[in-house]
Each structure stands twice: as structure tokens, then as C-alpha cells.
C-alpha positions, 0 to 999 in steps of 0.5 A: 480540543473538541472530541467527536464520537459518531456512531454511524458512517452517516454521522461521521460524514456529517461531523466531517462536513461540519468540522472540516478541521477535525482529524480522523482517529481510529487506531491512532498509531500515527495521530497519537504520536504527533499529538504526544510530541506536540507536532500537531494540535488540531481543533477537533478529533473525529473518533471513528472507532464506533463506526462499524461499517469501517471495521468490515471487509466484504466483496463488491463487484469482484473486488475485496473491499477492506474497511478503512479501520480493518487492522493489519492483523485481520488482513493477515489472518483473514485476507492473506490468501486473496491479497498476499502482497498486502498481507506480506506488507502488513506483517512488517508493520510495527509490533503486534500491538500496532498491527492490532490497531493500525490500518490501511485507511490510516496509512493512506490518510497519513500518506507518508512516503514510508508507509508500508502498505503503499507499495503493495497497494500500488502493485495490486492496482488498488482503488481508494474509496472516499466519501462525504455528504456529497457522495462517494468516489473511487480514486486509483491509489496511484493518483491518491498521493499528491505530495509528502504526507498529502493526498487528494482528500477534501476537507469534508471527506473521509477514507471509507475503504480500499478496494483490490481485486484478488490476486491472480498471480504471485505477489511479493513485498520487500522492505529494508530497515535497520532491523527486522521489526518496529522500524520505518523503511529505508526503502520498500518495493512491491511486485504483483504479476497479473497473468490474466492481463499479461501485466506487471504491477510495481510499487516503490516506497520511501524513495520519493516524495510520494509512493509511486509505481515504476512504469518503465520497469512494468512495461519492460518486464511485461513485454519480455514475458509476452514476447518470449511466450513466458506467460503461457510457457514459463521458463527461467528468466535470464539474469539480464532481464532481472538486472534490467528490471532492477535498474528500471525500478531504481531509475523510477525513484527520486530518493533523498539523503536522510538519517535512515540512508543515503539516496545512492544506497536507496537506489542500490537497494531498490535494484536488489529488491526488485531483482530478488522479488522478481526471482521469488515471484517468477519461481512461484509462477513457474511452480504453479504452472507445473502443478496445474499441468 
């Protein structure tokens, strides 16, 4: 097995172009598990730890640009106020050691349906920055996943960053597992309110072949809030609205039975999580509106 250690992003892209079969590795929280269990034996590893550009977060065109190797611990500590949904999801990832090494770029590269960052990225409307020697492109995160552990990356491309606009409204994340920490999600749900656009964002994890949004639930809730004038004059939501929102979120999923949970349980849990996260987010929105008034 070859081991490639570029020092700059340009060198990393040249190496990926020359060795398309090389597997990128930074934190190694997914790749090393596969290697240790002999589930993967790549011809080459592309070590990205010395590529400084991937370990930085900056502001670009009004967006927060998070380098692919920025660890979850830094997202929590340094970006929690601007990206609360992603910070909430980051807090549920593994152990402190994993959060110090693992990153959103690695989560995207693995493209596991159970990846913790995916629901928050979908709800926030993130974009994935992808680069190669041929240039750079931005892909909406909802279009990034193509199947179970598959994504749109070409053989010569690397994920260089993820871009999100700072939150303009409450964001929430909920995850169900067999315990509170160091567990793969049975299912997960992310919610973001975008009041400036009178829009709702959702993200469903570990309940379909790929992470996905719940478009009908988003449209239903946004229409309810707009038609009732609740974006500008927030009042308590009726239970019927929360229940219907939960039903539509569950309907968007297509889970399977596996060792972590049944399909029926996942759908039930998603409906409950959707109702609860909506309640938490709407209470926060109402409290913020009262404070501004």
C-alpha cells in the first residue's frame, strides 16, 4: 500500500489526479475502522493532515466555509453560535477523542446514511465544495448523496469544504440510539427555521438509503406559518400542526429493519422527534420575538 503525504492542497489534488484509487484520510475515524477489520484494502492512502487549508474555517460570500478537516470539537467551540444545528449534531458524535479527530468532510466522504452531520447540513441548506486539478464546484448537499455510502465525487476529486449560511432562526437536532454517547443513530432528524425566507429546512438520517430532506413536511409547515401570519406574529402552534408535520417527516423516510431497529420503529421515532424539535424550535422563535419586541 502506497502512502502519499502532500503538504499543500495543490499537491493533494495532483496526487488524487495521479492516483485516483487513493483513499483520503485525515481523522481516520471511518477509514481506520475499515482497514482494521479488513473491510477495505486500498492501493494507496492520501494523508491530508499536513494540508493547512483544510483545517481552517473562514467567511466567503456571506457563508461560513468550514474546511473539510476542521474537527467537530472546533465546530462546537468556535462556530456553535452561528451554526447551532451543526454544533448540536457535532456534540452527539462518538467520544471526545473522536470529536477531536473526526470532521464533516470525513462524514460526507463516507456518505453513510447514519452520519450525524447530514441531517443538520440538509436542514441548513449546505453546499459541498469539491475540487480537482480541473477546478472547483459547489454541490447542494441534498444532491451530494447518490446511494448507500456513495456520493458524486469523481475519482480525481476531493472534498475541500462545506459552506453554510449563518443561522437566522432556531435550529434543532435530535438523535435516537441505544445509549447517549458513542453510538450509531437508529434515526436522526434536523430542523432549521429560515424566517427571512419564510422557509423550513429538514434533514432525515439513518432512515433511508441516503440522508434526505422531507420536502412535503417543509412545505406544509412553511405554508401554515405564512398563512397564519406566525412568522411576524408568532403564537403557540396547534397540536394538530405538530402532529401533521411529524406524520409528513415519517412519510418521507424509507427505512429498513436491521440490528439497530425496525423500520416501523424508525418511522414512529421520526414522527416523535419531528414534533418535539418543532416544539423546541418554535418556543425559541417566540421567545426571541418577544425579546426583540
